[in-house]
N, C-alpha and C positions, 0 to 999 in steps of 0.2 A: 570391469567396465559395465555400467548400466545403460540400458536402452531408453531413450527419451522420445516422447512425442510432444510437439509444441502447437498449441492452438492460439491463433492471433499473431501470426508471424510477421504481418505487415505493420503492426502497431509500434508506437513510440518506444515502449519499454522492452519489446521483444529482443533487441540486440544484447541487452544486459543479461538476459536469460541464456541466449546462445553462447555468449562469452563465458558465463558461469559454468555451463555444461562442458564447454571445451576445457576450461582451466581446471576443472575437477577431474579431468581424465575420462569423461564419458562420451557417449555417442548420441547425436540427434538423428534418429532414423527417419522420422516423417514429420511434416508440418502442414498446418491448415490455415488458410485465410481466404475470405471471399474476394479479396483484392490480390492481384498478382505482382505487386511492386515489392518483391522480396529478394532482390539481388544481393542483399546483405548476407543471405545464406552462403554465398560463395566465399565470404571471408572466414566462415567458421566450419560449415558442413556442406560442401558443394555436392556431395553424393546423397544428401537427404532427399527423400521423396517429398513431393509437394502436391497438395490438392486444393482446389478452390471450392469444391462441393463437399459438404458435410457427409453425404451419403457414401461417396466413394472413399473418403477418409475412414469412415466407420467400417466399411467393408474390408479395407486394407488392414486395419487394426485387428479385426476378427481373424483374418488369415494368419497374421503374425502370432496370435495367441496360441495357434495350433502347431507352430513350428518350434522345435527344440532350440532353445538358446536365442530365439528371436523375438519373443514376446516383449511388450513394452512394460518397463518397470515403473516409469514415472511420466506423468503428464505435466507439462509446464503450461499454465493457463494465463494468457496475457490479453484476453478479450475484453470488450466493454463490460463495465461493472455489473450490469443487470444480467449478464449471461454467465457469470462465474458459478453461480449455484448449479446451473444445468451442466456445465462442463466438468465441474468437480464430480457430479453424480456419474457422468459418463466414464470418467477415469476409474471410479470404484466399481462400476458395473463390469468392466473388462478385467478386473483384478489388479489394477495398477494403483500406485500412490499418486496423490495430487499435490502439486506445488502451485499455489494460487497467488497471484498478485493481489495487492490491496484494492478495495476491501474484499474480504472473503465473501461476504454477502452484503446486501444493502439494509436488510431489516433484521432485528434481533430474533424474531420468531423463526427465521430461516435457519438459524444456527441449531435450534432444537432438532429439526428434521435431519440436518446433516450429521449431527452427533448420533442419531438413531441409525442412520444408514451406515455410518462408519463402523459401528459396533457389529453390524451384520455382514461386513465386508472384510476381505483379506487386506485391502489397502488402507493407508493412513492419509489424513488430510493435513497439509502443512500450509502456512501462509507466510508471506514476506513482511517482516516487521524490522526493516534493516536499521532503523535508528537505534534500536537496542544493541546493535553491534558496532556503533560508531564510537571510536576511542574517547572522544570528548564527552559523549553522553554517559559512557561507562564510568569515566572519571568523576563526572558530576554525581552520578548515583552513589558511588562509593563515598564521596565527600558528604552527601546528605545523610547517609547511613551512619557514618563515623561521628558526625556532629550531634546527632540525636537531639536536636533542639526542641524546646517546649513551644516556642513561637513559630509562626508560619513565615515562609519565605515570600517575598513580593516579587512577581515576575511579569515582565513585558515580553510577549512573544509576537514577532512579526514575520510573516512569510508572504512575499510578493513575487509572483512568477508571471511575467508578461505573456499574454496570449492575444493573437490577432482576432479579426472578425470571424474567421473560420470556426473558432471555438464554439461560438453560440449557435452555429448552424450544423454542428456535428452532434453525435450522441452525448458528448460531454456537456453541451449546453442544455440538454434535456434532463431535468432533475429526476424524472421517473427512471431514467437509464443510468445516470451517473451518481445521483444522490446530491447533486449540487456541489459547490466548491468546498464546503465544509468536509464533505466526504472525499471528493476527488483529489483535492490537493492538501487537505488538512488532516486526514486520518492518521498518518504517520506521526504527526506532531502531537495529536491528542493521545495516541497510544504511548508515546514517549513520556508525556506528562503523567499519565496514570502509572507507568512503570517506575518513574523516579519518585513521584510525590504522593502516591497512594490513592485510595478510593475517592471517587467524586462525591462531594457533599452538596454543591450548589451550582447552578448554571443559569446565566441570563444572556440573552442576545440583544444587543443595542443597535446594530446595523445589519440589515438584511437586504441585499441587492443581488442581482444576477452575477455581478462580477466582483463583489466584495462583501465581506461579513466581518463583524466584530462583536466581542462579548466578554463576559467575565465568568471564570470558572474558579471554584474553590475545592481544593483537595485536602486530604488529611494534613499535608505538610506545606501547602502553598496556596496563595491567592494569585490568580493569573488573569492579566488583561491580554486578550489576543486579537490579532488582526490578520485577515487573509485577503488577498486580492490577486486578480489576474489582469488588472488595469495598469498599464505602463505609467499612467499619470500618478499612480500611487508611489512610484519609486522615489527614494530620497535623492537630493541633488547630487550627492557623491556618486551614487550608482549611475545616474544619468551621465555625469561627467566622465566616468570610467567606461561608459558604454556597456554596462552590465545589465542584463535583462532579468536576473533573478537576485533577490535580496532576502537573506535569512538573518534574523537577529533574535537572540534570547538574552535578556538582561535579568540577572538574579541578584536581588538586593543591591542594585546599582552597578553590578559587575557584568560586563559582556562575556558570554560564553561563546567562544568561537567554534562553530561547527559547519561553516560553509564549505570547507575543504574536506577531503577524505571520503567522498561518496562513491568514487569510481569502482572500488572493489567490494562494496557491501553486498552485492548480489552473490558474488563468488563466496564470500564468507557465509552467507545464508545457505547456499547450496552445500558447502562443506559441513555445516552443522546438521542439515537435514540428512545427508548421506551417512552421518555418524549417529543417527537417531536422536539428535539433540535439537531438531527444528522446532519452530513455534507451532503449537497445535490450536485446535478450535477454542479450547477454554481460555487460552491466552489472548485470542483475538476478540473474544466476546465483549470485554469492558469498553473497548474503543468503538465497537460497532453500536453498542447501546448509547454511548456518549454522543456520537455524531447523529444518531437517529433523534435523540433528544434535541440537539441543536437545530437539526433540519426542520423539525416540526414545532419549534418553539415560537410563541408569539413575541413580537418585538417589544421590548420594554423601553418606554420613553426615558430620555435622559433626565436625571434628577430623581428617578424612582429608586435608584440604587447608587451607593457610593462605589468607589473603585472603578470609575468609568474611564474609557479612553478619551 
């Protein structure tokens, strides 16, 4: 049984990490969040210590480090994107491993510093890239590899996840903190495309707004038209009729790849891999961080300047 600390316990994704810690047979010892709406802890680890102040949390971690069998083995990091870098560093500083939610960092140059710190530390840095563990995506990757086609696949990727007005007034609506929607909601999909279809060759952005983005990506094995949105008005009629707030679609050469289901246990699978020393490392996270940085900082291309448009 490994001992875990969790930073960002009141966040949206934190319960998935609590569940993964529980289901892999480990123990959450202590959690931190400046907000105290963390009653969800009772469902998983009611005996976990909880702090709202970073300084008291840090002091507690230091005490545990000096107690036989009680030191923290892993930090689970579920904080706002712009804080990931700092919290990963804290984990390594106290001799623990870091398991960090996406994105590992916002900027590619931050990766270099983390790699250097990891080499100097006892701990390792892992990130959550759960779409690589999704059965439908694994099946697609194997299919692409087995076909070994000379021509590129044509893909339409759409991800719409409705968010209310609160989103824009939270850290997620601040691009300097979240990286914008391409980073905050899109990075898993961009990582998946890189993993399945190879290195990025070309990138254009055609639509760039606070609540939606669209563009064109070309990989070694695919041409991709992509669309991301948090605007409920973007939902297709069927999703509205079914009262579904999230819509995922990937069409490969005219064939829909169904992967809307099967997300519930992907964090547990991720933790199982990490605990078996098979988790995703910094080098595997780098390409998608470089891609979303390119998308985030791209100038919008006018329609008509590039074919393969949405």
